[in-house]
PALUMBA-988151 format. One record per residue (C-alpha): residue number from 1; residue in one letter; z, x, y. Coordinates in Angstrom, 2 decimals. Layout:
# residues N
SITE seq type       z       x       y
SITE NUM    A       Z       X       Y
...
This chain:
# residues 387
SITE seq type       z       x       y
SITE   1    M    1.64  -12.52   11.49
SITE   2    T    0.48  -11.83    7.92
SITE   3    R   -3.08  -12.48    6.80
SITE   4    Y   -3.96  -13.01    3.14
SITE   5    T   -7.50  -12.86    1.77
SITE   6    P   -7.56  -14.31   -1.77
SITE   7    S   -9.83  -12.72   -4.35
SITE   8    A  -12.44  -15.42   -4.72
SITE   9    T  -16.21  -14.99   -4.77
SITE  10    M  -18.96  -17.53   -5.03
SITE  11    A  -21.02  -17.60   -8.20
SITE  12    A  -24.74  -17.12   -7.75
SITE  13    G  -26.74  -20.33   -7.91
SITE  14    T  -23.71  -22.58   -8.34
SITE  15    S  -20.99  -24.05   -6.24
SITE  16    D  -18.35  -22.44   -8.42
SITE  17    H  -15.90  -19.83   -7.21
SITE  18    T  -14.72  -17.12   -9.55
SITE  19    I  -10.95  -16.99   -9.12
SITE  20    L   -9.50  -13.91  -10.79
SITE  21    M   -5.97  -13.31  -11.93
SITE  22    R   -3.89  -10.66  -10.25
SITE  23    K   -1.23   -8.32  -11.60
SITE  24    R    1.38   -8.69   -8.92
SITE  25    T    1.05  -11.56   -6.49
SITE  26    T    3.61  -13.83   -4.91
SITE  27    V    3.05  -17.41   -6.01
SITE  28    I    1.88  -19.49   -3.06
SITE  29    P    2.85  -23.19   -3.04
SITE  30    T    0.24  -25.90   -2.61
SITE  31    I   -0.86  -27.20    0.76
SITE  32    T   -0.02  -30.76    1.67
SITE  33    R   -3.44  -31.66    3.04
SITE  34    A   -6.96  -30.28    3.21
SITE  35    R   -9.01  -29.91    6.36
SITE  36    N  -12.09  -30.81    4.33
SITE  37    P  -11.29  -33.83    2.12
SITE  38    A  -14.50  -33.28    0.15
SITE  39    S  -13.08  -30.03   -1.19
SITE  40    E  -10.02  -31.57   -2.84
SITE  41    M   -9.61  -30.91   -6.54
SITE  42    R   -8.33  -33.50   -8.96
SITE  43    S   -4.83  -32.96  -10.22
SITE  44    M   -3.71  -33.25  -13.82
SITE  45    E   -1.28  -35.97  -14.74
SITE  46    S    0.61  -34.15  -17.49
SITE  47    P    3.07  -31.42  -16.44
SITE  48    V    2.09  -27.90  -17.46
SITE  49    T    3.96  -24.65  -16.91
SITE  50    V    1.22  -22.09  -16.31
SITE  51    C    0.48  -19.87  -13.33
SITE  52    V   -3.00  -18.54  -12.59
SITE  53    L   -3.16  -15.88   -9.88
SITE  54    P   -5.99  -13.78   -8.42
SITE  55    L   -6.62  -10.22   -9.64
SITE  56    Y   -8.51   -7.26   -8.17
SITE  57    G  -10.54   -6.92  -11.36
SITE  58    P  -12.40   -9.30  -13.68
SITE  59    F   -9.58   -9.68  -16.20
SITE  60    N   -5.87  -10.18  -16.38
SITE  61    R   -3.08   -8.69  -18.50
SITE  62    N   -4.00  -11.02  -21.36
SITE  63    G   -7.63   -9.93  -21.12
SITE  64    F   -9.29  -13.05  -19.72
SITE  65    S  -10.91  -14.29  -16.55
SITE  66    F  -11.44  -17.86  -15.40
SITE  67    R  -14.42  -19.40  -13.60
SITE  68    V  -12.92  -22.47  -11.98
SITE  69    P  -15.49  -25.04  -10.74
SITE  70    T  -14.77  -26.41   -7.28
SITE  71    R  -16.55  -28.78   -4.96
SITE  72    G  -18.18  -26.52   -2.43
SITE  73    C  -15.58  -24.35   -0.71
SITE  74    V  -12.40  -23.00   -2.24
SITE  75    P   -9.91  -25.83   -1.61
SITE  76    H   -7.68  -25.27    1.37
SITE  77    E   -4.82  -26.76   -0.61
SITE  78    S   -4.48  -23.49   -2.49
SITE  79    P   -6.36  -20.84   -0.39
SITE  80    G   -7.97  -19.23   -3.40
SITE  81    F   -4.89  -19.62   -5.58
SITE  82    I   -4.65  -21.98   -8.52
SITE  83    L   -1.06  -22.98   -9.20
SITE  84    L   -0.13  -24.74  -12.40
SITE  85    R    3.56  -25.45  -12.47
SITE  86    R    5.82  -28.22  -13.71
SITE  87    R    6.50  -31.01  -11.20
SITE  88    M    4.02  -29.51   -8.71
SITE  89    R    0.45  -30.39   -7.84
SITE  90    I   -1.77  -28.81  -10.50
SITE  91    F   -5.52  -28.57  -10.90
SITE  92    K   -7.64  -29.38  -13.90
SITE  93    L   -9.17  -26.56  -15.95
SITE  94    N  -11.89  -28.38  -17.89
SITE  95    A  -13.76  -27.32  -21.01
SITE  96    Q  -16.39  -25.50  -18.96
SITE  97    S  -13.68  -23.39  -17.31
SITE  98    M  -12.10  -22.45  -20.63
SITE  99    A  -15.53  -21.65  -22.11
SITE 100    N  -16.03  -18.99  -19.47
SITE 101    M  -13.09  -16.95  -20.75
SITE 102    E  -14.29  -13.53  -21.86
SITE 103    A  -12.62  -10.75  -23.81
SITE 104    P  -12.41   -7.52  -21.78
SITE 105    S  -14.45   -4.44  -22.61
SITE 106    L  -12.98   -1.03  -23.40
SITE 107    K  -13.58    0.07  -19.81
SITE 108    E  -11.67   -2.95  -18.48
SITE 109    R   -8.78   -2.29  -20.85
SITE 110    V   -8.59    1.36  -19.76
SITE 111    Y   -8.69    0.34  -16.10
SITE 112    D   -5.95   -2.22  -16.69
SITE 113    V   -3.72    0.40  -18.34
SITE 114    L   -4.32    3.02  -15.64
SITE 115    E   -3.56    0.66  -12.79
SITE 116    P    0.20    0.49  -12.05
SITE 117    G    2.16   -2.61  -12.87
SITE 118    Y    2.26   -4.74  -15.99
SITE 119    D    2.81   -8.29  -17.13
SITE 120    Q    5.66   -8.76  -19.57
SITE 121    A    3.77  -11.57  -21.30
SITE 122    S    0.58   -9.60  -21.94
SITE 123    V   -0.40   -8.02  -25.23
SITE 124    G   -0.90   -4.55  -23.71
SITE 125    A    2.27   -4.57  -21.64
SITE 126    F    3.83   -1.82  -23.77
SITE 127    F    0.93    0.59  -23.19
SITE 128    Q    0.86   -0.20  -19.48
SITE 129    R    4.59    0.35  -19.11
SITE 130    F    4.46    3.51  -21.23
SITE 131    F    1.67    5.01  -19.12
SITE 132    D    3.45    4.17  -15.84
SITE 133    V    6.68    5.80  -17.04
SITE 134    F    4.89    8.77  -18.62
SITE 135    I    2.76    9.63  -15.59
SITE 136    T    5.77    9.24  -13.29
SITE 137    L    7.77   11.71  -15.42
SITE 138    V    4.84   14.15  -15.45
SITE 139    I    4.65   14.00  -11.64
SITE 140    L    8.39   14.60  -11.27
SITE 141    V    8.35   17.49  -13.76
SITE 142    S    5.40   19.16  -12.02
SITE 143    I    7.13   18.87   -8.64
SITE 144    A   10.36   20.29  -10.08
SITE 145    I    8.47   23.23  -11.61
SITE 146    M    6.74   23.94   -8.30
SITE 147    V   10.09   23.99   -6.46
SITE 148    L   12.01   26.03   -9.05
SITE 149    S    9.26   28.63   -9.40
SITE 150    S    9.78   29.57   -5.74
SITE 151    V   13.23   30.97   -6.68
SITE 152    K   12.61   34.62   -7.62
SITE 153    T   15.42   34.88  -10.16
SITE 154    L   14.34   31.71  -11.98
SITE 155    D   10.68   32.67  -11.85
SITE 156    A   11.44   36.09  -13.35
SITE 157    Q   13.48   34.55  -16.18
SITE 158    F   11.49   31.38  -16.95
SITE 159    G    8.09   32.23  -15.46
SITE 160    M    6.23   31.84  -18.75
SITE 161    A    7.83   28.45  -19.45
SITE 162    F    7.02   27.29  -15.92
SITE 163    D    3.37   28.28  -16.39
SITE 164    I    3.10   26.42  -19.71
SITE 165    I    4.65   23.25  -18.31
SITE 166    F    2.51   23.44  -15.18
SITE 167    F   -0.61   23.89  -17.33
SITE 168    F    0.34   20.83  -19.42
SITE 169    T    0.87   18.63  -16.35
SITE 170    T   -2.45   19.78  -14.89
SITE 171    I   -4.25   18.88  -18.13
SITE 172    V   -2.70   15.39  -17.99
SITE 173    F   -3.92   14.89  -14.43
SITE 174    S   -7.31   16.34  -15.40
SITE 175    I   -7.70   13.70  -18.11
SITE 176    E   -6.44   10.91  -15.88
SITE 177    Y   -8.92   11.54  -13.05
SITE 178    P  -12.17   11.26  -15.10
SITE 179    L  -10.82    8.15  -16.82
SITE 180    R  -10.17    6.56  -13.43
SITE 181    V  -13.66    7.51  -12.23
SITE 182    W  -15.21    6.04  -15.37
SITE 183    S  -13.21    2.79  -15.43
SITE 184    C  -13.12    2.04  -11.69
SITE 185    T  -16.33   -0.03  -11.99
SITE 186    A  -14.25   -2.67  -13.77
SITE 187    D  -12.96   -3.51  -10.31
SITE 188    P  -15.47   -5.85   -8.58
SITE 189    R  -15.05   -3.87   -5.37
SITE 190    Y  -16.58   -0.81   -7.10
SITE 191    A  -18.91   -2.54   -9.56
SITE 192    S  -21.95   -0.38   -8.75
SITE 193    P  -22.20    2.52  -11.25
SITE 194    V  -23.04    5.11   -8.58
SITE 195    R  -22.14    3.73   -5.17
SITE 196    G  -19.06    2.02   -6.55
SITE 197    R  -17.73    5.24   -8.04
SITE 198    L  -18.50    7.17   -4.87
SITE 199    A  -16.69    4.53   -2.83
SITE 200    W  -13.69    4.73   -5.17
SITE 201    M  -13.65    8.54   -5.00
SITE 202    L  -13.28    8.31   -1.22
SITE 203    T  -10.19    6.09   -1.40
SITE 204    P   -6.87    7.75   -0.46
SITE 205    F   -5.39    7.65   -3.97
SITE 206    A   -8.58    9.05   -5.52
SITE 207    L   -8.65   11.91   -3.02
SITE 208    I   -5.02   12.69   -3.85
SITE 209    D   -5.86   12.73   -7.57
SITE 210    L   -8.70   15.18   -6.89
SITE 211    I   -6.64   17.45   -4.63
SITE 212    V   -3.92   17.62   -7.29
SITE 213    V   -6.20   19.25   -9.90
SITE 214    L   -8.66   21.06   -7.62
SITE 215    P   -6.58   24.23   -6.88
SITE 216    F   -6.02   24.93  -10.58
SITE 217    Y   -9.73   24.94  -11.45
SITE 218    L  -10.75   26.86   -8.33
SITE 219    E   -8.31   29.57   -9.33
SITE 220    L   -9.29   29.44  -13.01
SITE 221    F  -13.10   29.48  -12.79
SITE 222    I  -13.91   30.89   -9.35
SITE 223    G  -10.95   33.21   -8.93
SITE 224    I   -9.91   31.78   -5.57
SITE 225    N   -6.16   32.23   -5.12
SITE 226    L   -5.41   31.30   -1.55
SITE 227    T   -2.01   30.30   -0.24
SITE 228    G   -3.55   27.17    1.24
SITE 229    L   -4.74   26.01   -2.18
SITE 230    V   -1.31   26.57   -3.69
SITE 231    V    0.20   24.45   -0.93
SITE 232    L   -2.10   21.61   -2.00
SITE 233    R    0.02   21.24   -5.14
SITE 234    V    2.61   19.47   -3.03
SITE 235    F    0.20   16.53   -2.92
SITE 236    R    1.37   15.66   -6.43
SITE 237    I    4.38   13.97   -4.88
SITE 238    F    2.05   11.50   -3.16
SITE 239    K    0.91   10.24   -6.56
SITE 240    L    4.29    8.54   -6.84
SITE 241    I    3.22    6.10   -4.11
SITE 242    R    0.87    4.39   -6.56
SITE 243    Y    3.74    3.62   -8.94
SITE 244    S    6.43    2.62   -6.43
SITE 245    D    6.65   -0.98   -5.22
SITE 246    S    9.13    0.03   -2.53
SITE 247    I    6.83    2.65   -1.01
SITE 248    N    3.91    0.24   -1.18
SITE 249    M    6.02   -2.33    0.63
SITE 250    I    6.72    0.21    3.38
SITE 251    I    2.99    0.85    3.71
SITE 252    R    2.27   -2.88    3.93
SITE 253    V    4.93   -3.31    6.60
SITE 254    V    3.54   -0.43    8.66
SITE 255    K    0.02   -1.85    8.40
SITE 256    A    1.19   -5.33    9.37
SITE 257    Q    3.12   -4.02   12.39
SITE 258    R    0.68   -1.29   13.37
SITE 259    D   -0.24   -2.87   16.73
SITE 260    M    3.39   -3.10   17.84
SITE 261    L    4.12    0.40   16.54
SITE 262    I    1.15    1.83   18.42
SITE 263    T    2.43    0.19   21.60
SITE 264    A    5.93    1.58   21.07
SITE 265    Y    4.68    5.11   20.46
SITE 266    L    2.35    4.83   23.45
SITE 267    V    5.40    4.12   25.61
SITE 268    L    7.10    7.14   24.01
SITE 269    F    4.08    9.35   24.76
SITE 270    I    4.01    8.22   28.40
SITE 271    A    7.71    9.00   28.73
SITE 272    L    7.19   12.43   27.12
SITE 273    I    4.34   13.41   29.46
SITE 274    S    6.16   12.15   32.55
SITE 275    A    9.46   13.87   31.68
SITE 276    S    7.78   17.17   30.77
SITE 277    T    5.73   17.25   33.97
SITE 278    L    8.74   16.50   36.19
SITE 279    M   10.95   19.04   34.41
SITE 280    F    8.23   21.69   34.65
SITE 281    Q    7.93   21.19   38.40
SITE 282    I   11.72   21.22   38.89
SITE 283    E   12.70   24.18   36.65
SITE 284    R    9.68   26.46   36.89
SITE 285    P   10.76   28.18   40.16
SITE 286    G   14.17   29.12   38.70
SITE 287    Q   13.12   29.80   35.07
SITE 288    P    9.44   30.79   35.02
SITE 289    E    9.89   32.67   31.73
SITE 290    V   11.27   29.57   29.97
SITE 291    F    9.30   26.69   31.46
SITE 292    T    5.96   28.49   31.40
SITE 293    S    3.66   25.44   31.26
SITE 294    I    3.65   21.68   30.76
SITE 295    P    2.74   21.97   27.04
SITE 296    A    5.63   24.41   26.57
SITE 297    T    7.95   22.04   28.45
SITE 298    M    6.87   19.20   26.14
SITE 299    W    8.99   20.89   23.44
SITE 300    W   12.01   20.33   25.66
SITE 301    G   10.88   16.73   26.18
SITE 302    I   10.63   16.09   22.44
SITE 303    V   14.06   17.49   21.55
SITE 304    T   15.58   15.63   24.52
SITE 305    L   13.98   12.25   23.80
SITE 306    T   15.03   12.52   20.16
SITE 307    T   18.55   13.56   21.30
SITE 308    V   18.37   16.68   19.09
SITE 309    G   18.84   19.28   21.82
SITE 310    Y   18.32   22.70   20.21
SITE 311    G   19.41   24.48   23.37
SITE 312    D   16.54   26.96   23.61
SITE 313    M   15.27   25.31   26.82
SITE 314    V   18.06   24.14   29.15
SITE 315    P   17.70   22.97   32.77
SITE 316    M   19.81   24.95   35.25
SITE 317    T   19.26   23.08   38.51
SITE 318    A   21.19   19.96   39.46
SITE 319    A   18.00   17.90   39.66
SITE 320    G   16.95   19.17   36.23
SITE 321    K   20.29   18.22   34.69
SITE 322    V   20.12   14.72   36.19
SITE 323    L   16.58   14.29   34.88
SITE 324    G   17.63   15.59   31.45
SITE 325    G   20.50   13.10   31.26
SITE 326    C   18.24   10.20   32.23
SITE 327    I   15.63   11.24   29.66
SITE 328    T   18.30   11.45   26.94
SITE 329    L   19.49    7.90   27.65
SITE 330    L   15.91    6.69   27.87
SITE 331    G   15.08    8.28   24.53
SITE 332    I   17.80    6.32   22.75
SITE 333    G   16.26    3.04   23.88
SITE 334    I   12.66    4.06   23.27
SITE 335    F   13.27    5.23   19.69
SITE 336    A   15.08    1.97   18.96
SITE 337    L   11.81    0.07   19.48
SITE 338    P    9.99    1.31   16.32
SITE 339    A   13.17    0.83   14.29
SITE 340    G   13.44   -2.79   15.43
SITE 341    I    9.76   -3.45   14.77
SITE 342    L    9.99   -2.05   11.23
SITE 343    A   13.20   -3.98   10.55
SITE 344    S   11.47   -7.21   11.60
SITE 345    G    8.50   -6.36    9.40
SITE 346    F   10.74   -5.71    6.39
SITE 347    T   12.44   -9.07    6.94
SITE 348    Q    9.09  -10.87    6.95
SITE 349    E    7.93   -8.99    3.86
SITE 350    L   11.11   -9.84    1.95
SITE 351    Q   10.74  -13.49    2.91
SITE 352    R    7.16  -13.45    1.68
SITE 353    R    8.26  -11.94   -1.65
SITE 354    M   11.06  -14.46   -1.99
SITE 355    P   10.66  -16.87   -4.96
SITE 356    V    9.05  -20.16   -4.04
SITE 357    K   12.12  -22.21   -4.93
SITE 358    N   14.25  -20.20   -2.49
SITE 359    R   11.84  -20.38    0.43
SITE 360    T   11.87  -22.86    3.27
SITE 361    P    9.03  -24.04    5.52
SITE 362    G   10.46  -21.94    8.32
SITE 363    D    9.89  -18.77    6.27
SITE 364    A    6.14  -19.32    6.18
SITE 365    E    5.38  -20.76    9.60
SITE 366    E    4.00  -17.45   10.88
SITE 367    E    1.88  -16.73    7.80
SITE 368    V   -1.88  -17.26    8.02
SITE 369    F   -4.16  -17.53    4.98
SITE 370    L   -7.90  -16.97    5.19
SITE 371    C  -10.32  -18.95    3.07
SITE 372    P  -12.60  -16.34    1.42
SITE 373    H  -15.68  -18.59    1.64
SITE 374    C  -15.64  -20.55    4.90
SITE 375    K  -13.24  -18.14    6.70
SITE 376    T  -11.05  -21.03    7.81
SITE 377    E   -7.52  -20.03    8.82
SITE 378    I   -4.75  -22.03    7.16
SITE 379    R   -1.35  -21.89    8.79
SITE 380    G    1.68  -21.18    6.66
SITE 381    R    3.34  -24.40    7.81
SITE 382    D    0.56  -26.31    6.01
SITE 383    L    1.43  -24.68    2.70
SITE 384    W    4.62  -26.63    2.18
SITE 385    K    4.72  -30.03    0.62
SITE 386    K    7.68  -32.20    1.52
SITE 387    R    9.21  -33.88   -1.51
C-alpha cells in the first residue's frame, strides 16, 4: 500500500492552501466524488492543456509558484494536486491566483539548478541538465582515478596526473557543498536560516557530500593521513544516487516494502540461529577445533543458507550431513521471499509511474492518498472517473 502526502500548506490567516509545483511527479487523475461537498472547486468550461504539480520548493522550473484559493480543506477530488488537462475536470485559477505568481530569487534559482532533474519546457532546463551531466561525469572520473591509482604501475607512471585530476574533482565538490548549504533554505522544509540548514546538513545526501570532501582538507590542513580517511573517498560513488531515477526507485520500493522485508529477514535470522545451534551441538564432539562456538558455527550457517558452501566448515557426522542438506533446501525457499517481495514492489511502482492514459482503476485500488490538511485517507479506487 503506497501513501502519498501532497505538498500543500495552509496560508496564515486565510483559507487558502499554497500548492507548489514539483519537478518530477506522476500526474494523478481527478477523484469522482468528494467526501466533503463543501470543499468542491468549480471547474472551468473551456478546455485547457496545462498541468500544475506540487514541488518541494517555492518555485517551479519556470520560476513561479501558485497560491490557489480553496474552500476550507484541500479538495479531496485532487488530494493536493491541481490537474488542468483537456477533456478532464479542471479547476479555475482566478486573477487572485495569477497575481500571486512571484519571480524566484537567486538562491531559489541556484537551488533549482543544484537539485537533480529538469523540466524540458523551463527556461533554465539547459543549465539544470548541464549541471546534472557535469557532476555525474566528475563523480565517475573521481571514482576511476581512485581505482586506477591503486595499481602500482599506473600510479608510478601517471601519479602526477591522477593527483591533478583528483584535486580538480575535490574542488568541484568543495564548491558544490557550500552552495547547497546556502541555497537549501529555498526548500520550505529547511526555511529557517540556522535550524533549517542544520537539519539539511544532517540529511543522508548532505552527510555524503561532507564525507566526500572532508578527508582531503583534514590531510591538507591538519596533516592527518589515516587509511580510514582515504577509504571514505569511496563514498563519492553514493553521490550518484541523487542523480539516478532507477536507484531512487529501488530506494522507494525498499521503503514501501520495509515491513515485509523485515519479516522475511527475521525468519532468515531465526533459521540461522536455529541451524547454527543444532550444528554446533552435533559436530562439536567430533570437530572441536572447527566448530568452536555458536558464533563461529554461524559462518557455516550463512554460507549454507545462501547455498555458497566455501567448504572450510563441513559436517562429518551423518546427523550433521542430514541437517546441512535440510538447511540448504530451506535456504533456497527463505531467500526467495525477499526477492518476491521486491518484485511485487517494483510492479506496483511501475504501475504508479505508468502514464494516466494507460492506467486502469485496478492499478490504483491499493493506493492511498493523504489529505495534507484534514489527514483524510482517500482510496485509490476513488481517484478514477468513469467516462
